[in-house]
C-alpha positions as CSV (number, residue, x, y, z in Angstrom):
1,M,76.3,6.2,239.0
2,V,78.1,7.0,242.3
3,L,76.8,8.2,245.4
4,M,79.9,10.1,247.0
5,D,80.4,11.0,250.6
6,L,82.6,14.2,250.9
7,R,84.4,13.1,254.2
8,M,86.2,9.9,253.7
9,P,89.7,8.6,254.9
10,V,92.7,8.6,252.6
11,L,90.9,10.5,249.8
12,D,88.2,13.0,250.4
13,G,85.2,12.9,248.2
14,I,85.9,16.1,246.2
15,A,89.2,14.6,245.1
16,A,87.8,11.3,244.6
17,T,85.0,12.9,242.4
18,A,87.6,14.9,240.5
19,R,89.7,11.8,239.9
20,L,86.6,9.8,238.8
21,H,85.4,12.6,236.6
22,A,88.7,12.7,234.9
23,E,89.2,9.1,234.4
24,Q,85.6,8.0,233.8
25,P,83.7,11.0,232.4
26,G,80.6,9.1,231.8
27,V,80.1,8.1,235.4
28,R,77.7,10.5,237.2
29,V,78.6,11.6,240.8
30,L,75.9,12.7,243.3
31,A,77.4,14.1,246.5
32,L,75.8,13.1,249.7
33,T,77.0,14.8,252.9
34,T,76.2,16.6,256.0
35,F,78.1,19.6,254.9
36,D,76.3,22.6,253.0
37,D,78.9,25.3,253.4
38,D,79.8,27.2,250.1
39,E,83.3,25.7,250.1
40,N,82.2,22.1,249.8
41,V,79.3,22.8,247.7
42,F,81.2,24.6,244.9
43,A,84.3,22.5,245.3
44,A,82.2,19.2,244.6
45,L,80.4,20.9,241.7
46,R,83.6,22.2,240.2
47,A,85.2,18.5,240.7
48,G,82.3,17.2,238.4
49,A,79.4,16.2,240.8
50,V,76.0,16.4,239.0
51,G,74.1,16.9,242.3
52,Y,74.5,17.8,246.0
53,L,72.2,16.5,248.7
54,L,72.3,16.4,252.4
55,K,72.2,13.2,254.3
56,D,69.0,14.0,256.1
57,V,67.2,13.6,252.7
58,T,64.4,11.1,252.6
59,S,64.9,7.6,251.0
60,A,62.3,8.5,248.5
61,R,63.9,11.8,247.6
62,L,67.3,10.1,247.3
63,V,65.9,7.4,244.9
64,E,64.3,10.3,242.8
65,A,67.7,12.2,242.8
66,L,69.5,9.1,241.7
67,E,67.0,8.4,238.9
68,A,67.1,12.1,237.6
69,A,71.0,12.1,237.7
70,A,71.0,8.8,235.8
71,R,68.8,10.3,233.2
72,G,71.3,13.2,232.8
73,G,69.7,15.7,235.2
74,S,71.2,17.6,238.1
75,V,69.8,17.5,241.6
76,L,70.5,20.1,244.3
77,E,69.2,20.3,247.9
78,P,67.1,23.4,248.0
79,S,69.5,25.2,250.4
80,V,72.4,24.4,247.9
81,A,70.4,25.4,244.9
82,A,69.8,28.9,246.7
83,K,73.6,29.2,247.1
84,V,74.1,28.4,243.4
85,V,71.5,30.9,242.4
86,A,73.1,33.6,244.6
87,R,76.5,33.0,243.3
88,V,75.3,33.0,239.6
89,A,73.5,36.3,240.4
90,S,76.7,37.9,241.8
91,L,78.7,37.2,238.7
92,P,79.4,40.1,236.4
93,A,77.2,40.3,233.3
94,E,78.4,38.9,230.2
95,A,80.1,41.3,227.9
96,P,77.6,42.5,225.2
97,A,78.0,41.0,221.8
98,P,79.9,43.5,219.5
99,E,77.7,45.7,217.5
100,H,79.6,44.8,214.3
101,P,80.7,41.4,212.7
102,L,84.4,42.2,212.3
103,S,87.2,40.3,213.9
104,G,89.9,42.2,215.8
105,R,92.2,42.1,212.7
106,E,89.6,43.4,210.6
107,V,89.0,46.2,212.8
108,E,92.7,47.1,212.7
109,V,92.4,47.0,208.8
110,V,89.3,49.3,208.7
111,R,90.8,51.8,211.0
112,M,94.0,52.1,208.8
113,L,91.7,52.2,205.7
114,A,89.9,55.2,207.3
115,Q,93.3,57.0,207.8
116,G,93.8,56.6,204.1
117,H,96.6,53.8,204.0
118,S,96.9,51.6,201.0
119,N,97.0,47.9,201.1
120,R,100.8,47.9,201.0
121,E,101.2,50.3,203.9
122,I,98.7,48.3,206.0
123,A,100.6,45.2,205.2
124,A,103.9,46.9,206.2
125,V,102.4,48.2,209.5
126,L,100.7,45.0,210.5
127,F,103.4,42.6,209.2
128,L,101.1,40.8,206.8
129,A,101.4,39.9,203.2
130,E,99.7,42.4,200.7
131,G,97.5,39.6,199.6
132,T,96.3,38.9,203.1
133,V,95.4,42.7,203.4
134,K,93.6,42.6,200.2
135,N,91.6,39.5,201.5
136,L,90.9,41.3,204.8
137,V,89.7,44.4,202.9
138,T,87.3,42.3,200.9
139,S,86.0,40.6,203.9
140,V,85.4,43.9,205.8
141,L,83.6,45.3,202.7
142,S,81.4,42.2,202.7
143,K,80.7,42.0,206.4
144,L,79.9,45.8,206.4
145,D,77.8,45.4,203.3
146,V,79.6,48.4,201.7
147,R,80.8,48.8,198.1
148,D,84.1,50.6,198.7
149,R,86.9,51.6,201.1
150,T,85.3,55.2,201.7
151,Q,81.9,53.6,202.7
152,A,83.8,51.1,205.0
153,A,85.4,53.9,206.7
154,L,82.0,55.8,207.2
155,K,80.2,52.7,208.3
156,A,83.1,52.0,210.8
157,R,82.8,55.6,212.1
158,D,79.0,55.1,212.6
159,L,79.7,51.7,214.6
160,G,82.2,53.5,216.8
161,L,85.2,51.6,215.6
162,L,87.2,54.7,214.8
């Protein structure tokens, strides 16, 4: 456990935290500083700090924070926690999971199936072995839970893949 000041001579606390995190990943670093600006907060957390407290923290709160960090938890000053929450809230929403179980290559294959191409033709266009295309077609049929190429094309249309 390391209690790290951010402003130090020679090597600042953020660089020291990053180096320590890289060389000794099991060591937990808790930043303790007078600075709660966004730049320092997020730089320290990106560097590997597991917590961020201001120096006006009470000694009881500091002990609690050290114990929590030692147990594997993260501890943030309330004003810092508010910054983290605001930053996370401003992130773009995660891309929704695809509505189908197919890989990108399988989507290419099913699109070509829907156009009426044979395994040999698909192999030539996608620069694959014909056996690989056969395996991909089998996988597409299984993942879409259909019996044949026509049903695969219809299901792909219904899923918006065409």
